[in-house]
N, C-alpha and C positions, 0 to 999 in steps of 0.2 A: 504494499500499499504506499502510495506516495503521500507527501505532505499535503498536496492539493486534494487527494482523495480523503484524507483525514479532515481537512477543512470543509469539504462537501458534506461529509457525514455529520460533523458538528453542527453545520448550518441547517441540516435537514433536507439536503438535496441541492441540485444545481440551481434551480429556479430561486429558492430562498437565498442562496449565496449570491446569485446575480442581483437580486433585489437589494441585498445588504450592501453590495459594493458598487451598484450602478453599472453593471455589466450585463450584456445580453447572455442568456443561457447558452447560446450557440458558441459564444467566445470561450466560456468556461469549458464547455464540452471539447472544443478544439485544443485548449491548453492541456486537458486531461488525457486526450487521446493522441492527437497529432504531435504535440510537444512533449509527450511522456510526463506530464505533471509539472512541467517548467512554466511558471508564471512569467510573462514577458517583461514586465517593468517593476522597478522598485516601488513606484507609486501603488500599483495593484497589490504588491506583497504587503505594503503597510495597511491597505484597506482590508485585506483578508486577515491580517493579524488583529485588527481592531474588531472585525466582525466575529472572529472565531477563537482567537487566542493562539493559533498556530503561529509560531514565531518566524520572523524573517529568515533567521538562520536555518530553520527546518525547510522553508519553502525555497530559498535560493542560497545555499551555502557558498556559491561562487561569488555572490555580491556581499553576503554577510557572513564572513568566515568564523567570527566568534559568536558564542551563543547569545550574548547580549547586544550584538551589532543590530542597529535598526530599531531598537526598543526605545520607547519614550523614557526620559530620565527617571520618572517615578517607578516605572517597571524594572528598571536596572537596579534600583535600590532593593528591591525584594528578591533579587536573584542572588543566590550564594556565589561567592567568588571561588576561584579555583583553590586557594589556600584553605578555605573552609571545607571544601569537599575532600581535599586530601587529608586534612586533620580528622574529619569524621570517619573516613575509611580506615585510618590507622588505628583508631581507638578500639 
C-alpha cells in the first residue's frame, strides 16, 4: 500500500479526498495508478497531509527526506527527535 492509498483510505475514498483537497477524483485516480502513488506537487502533498495526517515524508520522501520535513512548526514540536527515539530503544 502506498502512502497515497493510505490517505485515500483515511479520507474514505477518492471522492472524499478530492473534495478535501480541491482535486478531481480522476486526478487522484491517475496519481494512484499511472504515477504509482506519487503525488505530483509539494502543494498537493501539504493538502493531503492537512486532510488526512499522512505526512509529506510518507507521500514524497524524495522531496521531504526527513520525517518532519514539510510539517507545520506546531506539528514538528509533537514529533520525537532522533535522540529521544534512540534513548527509548536503548532503555
